[in-house]
N, C-alpha and C positions, 0 to 999 in steps of 0.2 A: 075529332078533334089530331089523331096521329096522322091520319090522311093529310091531311089539311096544311099539319107542318113539314110534311116530308114531299109535296105539292111544290108549296111555298121554297122547301128549300134548291128544289129540282132546277127550277125556275130561275131563283138567283143563280146556281153555277150554269146551267143553259147560257142566259145573259153576259154572267163573268166571260166563258169561255170565245160567246161569241166579240165581246170588246175585245177581249186578248188578240183573237186572230185578227182581229180587222187591225190591229195598231201593233203586227207582230213585228220582233226585232228581227233586222237582217245583218249579216256578217257580207261583208262584200268580198271579201278576200274567197269564200266561198263562192258567192257568185261569178266571181272573175277570180280561177287559180292559177297559181304560176304559171301551168303550161300554158294559158289561154295567154296569160298578159306578154307571154316570148313570143306568141306569134303575132299579137299585135305589134309588138316592138320592135318585132324581125329578130329579134336575135335574143340570147339567154339572157337572165335575170337573177338578181344577186336575192338570196331568199329575204322574206317580208320578215315584216314584224306587223303585223294586224293587231287592233285595238279595237274594241268592242265595250263601250261603257257605257252605265246609266247616268245622267247627271241630272242637275234641276233646270236644265234645258231640258231635257231629254235625252236620247239614245242617240248616240254616236257612232259609226261603227267608221272603219278606217283602214285600207290600207295603200301603202306605197312598194312600186316596182321599181328598180332603176336596172339599167341594161351594165350589163358588164363589158362592154367592147367599145362602147363609145357613151354619151350623154343623151340618152335617150331615158324618158322617165315614164308614168303611168300614174297617177295618186289621182283616190279614187277617198269620196266621204258622200254620206248619208247623216243628215239629222234629221231624227223623227222629234218634229217638236215635240213638247213637253205641256201640258195646259199653264197656263198664265204663263207662258215663254214665246219669245218672238215669233209669229206666224212666218214659215216658210215664205210666203209673197212679199209679205214686207222687208223681211232680210235680203230679197232678189232687187227689191227696189233699192236699199241700202246698197249694198254690192255695186249695182247699176248707178250710182250717183254719186259713187267714192272717188270717182274721179277718172279718165280715159273715155272710152268710147265702146259701150258695150251691143252687138249687136245680133239682132235678135232672130230666133232660131225658131220655125213655126212648126209645129206638128209633131212634139214632144212634150209630155207633160201636161201640165195645165198650164202653163208658162217658161221659158227659154232664151237662155243670152248667151254670149260667145264671149269671150275678151283672144285679144290674139297679140304676140309678139311684138308690139310697138312699145315707143318711149313713150307716147302719152298713158298707154295702159301698165305702164311700170313693169312690164311683161319681157324678158330676152329674147330676139329675136328663135323664128320654129315652135313659139311653145302657143297651145291654145288651152282657155280656163271655159268648161262648159258647164253654166248652170241650169239644173230646171227643176222644179216644182210642180209634186203632186199632192195635191192632199196639203197633210199636214207634215210632207216630207220636201227636205232640199235635199238633193245630189249637185256634189261635183265631181267633176274629169278633167281632169289635168292629163294634158298628153305633150313631151316637151321633144325634140331635136326631130322630128319629122317635117323637113324641110316646105311637103306639096302639104298649106293649109286644108285644101278641101279633103283632102286623104285622111290630115288626123281630124277633122268634125264630124267627118263621116265616123270613123273610127268611134269618136266618142259620144254620138249618136247610138251608134248600135249597142256600147257599153250599157250607157242611160234605158234603152229598153230592154237592157237583160233583168239591172237593179230594176225598174218598173213592173217590169213582171212579177218580183218577188214582193210588193209591195202591199 
């Protein structure tokens, strides 16, 4: 009887550990630290104030880096959806239909799209916002102040891949 209870307890513990590992919370400021943000933006950045918090919608991790010499910026967000909250694919569809024209980005996550700085998108010039869905997570990466949109998108995709590797 005692051995059976111990075995049941072990199985429950292993299942719980497996579920937690599959849904592990991440810290975007640890994945993209200040030194890396400076390389991405090509200039020193102010000290960030990252935020990692659980909410009724799931787990959020965010961090903003702002350049000290120009208007360059790097915004990082990850929402890991909780049970009963809006599914990340649905959220991405809602973002895409909110106005403007979202460009589909192939080869990143399960589904990805980008808004660029254009009046119809409501973004200033030299700004891109990349949205990537992978499983129950929505990643948002904003880069501002880089005039070459293709270069900014490439940097955003590289950041997305680093974050995806931690999910």
